Phi, psi and omega in degrees: 000132179290140180263115179284159178303322181294317179295321179298321179295317179297318178297321180295321179293325182290318186270348181293140179289146177296159182303324184293346181260007177296155183302140181297338181281351181281078186257127175229179179298343180290349178290343176262162187283141180279171186292340182269006176096000181284157179245156184225043179284123180276150176299139179087352180268128179244352184275347178225100187299160177287090190226184181233139172253135182236132175278115179270327182199145173261337182225090003282172180280114181225131182227147176245130174245117183275125175071034180286337173250144173282161178296325178296320178295318178300312181297322180296314180299320179294312184299315182289335184273334191306314184285353183250008184290143172220162178302131182288140175255178178228156172239124180295125185291341181262317183263335183086355181293140180243163179157185178276150181202150175291350176298327184227118188241013180279177171243147184204175176204164178243135166274144170290143180303125181070026187300322179214170185302324180292311179300316180299317180295319179295316181297322178293324178293318178295323178296322178294319181291311185280342186061033175238138186300148175306321185293345178278351186264147168286171175295150179296130176257125176261134183234142174242125177247113175268181185308132180076350182282147188200178173221110184299163183303135184201171173252146174274341178284138180255138180253355184284156177297135182099356181293343183266003192288332179239090177079012182078186184283172174286121183269318185214159179227135172247121176255118181252136180262117182267334173202156184247136174287166178289329180204143179082192177078015180294156167268121186243141176245094189298335182270004177246123182300142177294135178290162183303326182283354180267111184232165180292348178288334182233006176227151181288170178302318177297318181296336181277004179279359179175188175296132185229153177240127177279136178295131173228127184306125179096344179278162178215147176246132174246127173224155185251131178270346180240133180284164181303334180273005177096353181278150174297138179258100182296339181284357177282006175307133184206162179205166176253116183293152179301141173285129181264316177219137178091198181227139178246131172244135178219167177224137184242137173236110175270132184241128184265171180296321181232193182298127179262114185286134176219158173059041178087002177293155181283127179283142177230135177282132176240103184287150178291134174236121183220155176285127178240113180293157178304135182290149176291165177307135184297140175256126181307130177087357180279109185204171172260139180253006177223141185293341181264009184304317182295318177297316180297319180299316180292339179271002177091011183292335178300325180274321186273339181223058186294332181301315180278317187286316187253319182079209181206180183305126180087346181216074181297149182281185186281340188229044183301318182293314181297328179274359181057045180236047177296345178297339176300321180289324177298320180296329181288000000 
């Protein structure tokens, strides 16, 4: 019997394997969630859960991935970390100095990168989501926030000299929620306006200071400290609101521009490379009067401390050039 083209097509459809049986190595961008909320989890894949990615903000770039960790993975990270907790310290983003501070009152510990199969699997999954190599990340830090404990608003990007010496600066941060408190403990971005659906009826007073994300076990937030053109994004300012009721557990993965050396690996400096537009015609007298003006500008001081940095008509500030506000001199 002759096989017609239509019959051949029907036979091909019958014998073709379903999409869910395609090889697990057939990985494309469709494995991540699309902008319209659809999911693309392939059958047989366990490294990327059937979850949703939501764009929370483009300026700065902030994304939410729902259910990127299983509850078992969350429980494992907590259980293994509990006996290793110590009071969390801070590193000053401008000076680089470290130590204890009331700015941060949680307890925490660090896993070594790839320390055990669970940590290794999570790190590989985060690398797939962020499209940044596992080797660019610091070890996962697990944090416990008890009642009233918090981490005031800060930047993960460092502006001090020497910040580029091991893998370059911190480019992106993934915040994973291992357990949720009964109230409080939101991650807040003070420089991003709160969306209309965010109200004081369902968010704490701290959470209403900007766009906030409520902790949900297994969810993760990804935000970028460096803009696509290489510049520091001052709007990446963020903090952990005080826990009001219950206990919050979270895990942080800081990801650098280049390979972050650990365990005796050789450190390599990765200098910042950024697009710099042609400067406008020079204005006589437009200059910086302090050697740290450029660092302060990159840390967002032009926006948060304009009186000192920029000044006003007739009284220019100390860092007019770094803030790109030579127009102040023209006005004078």
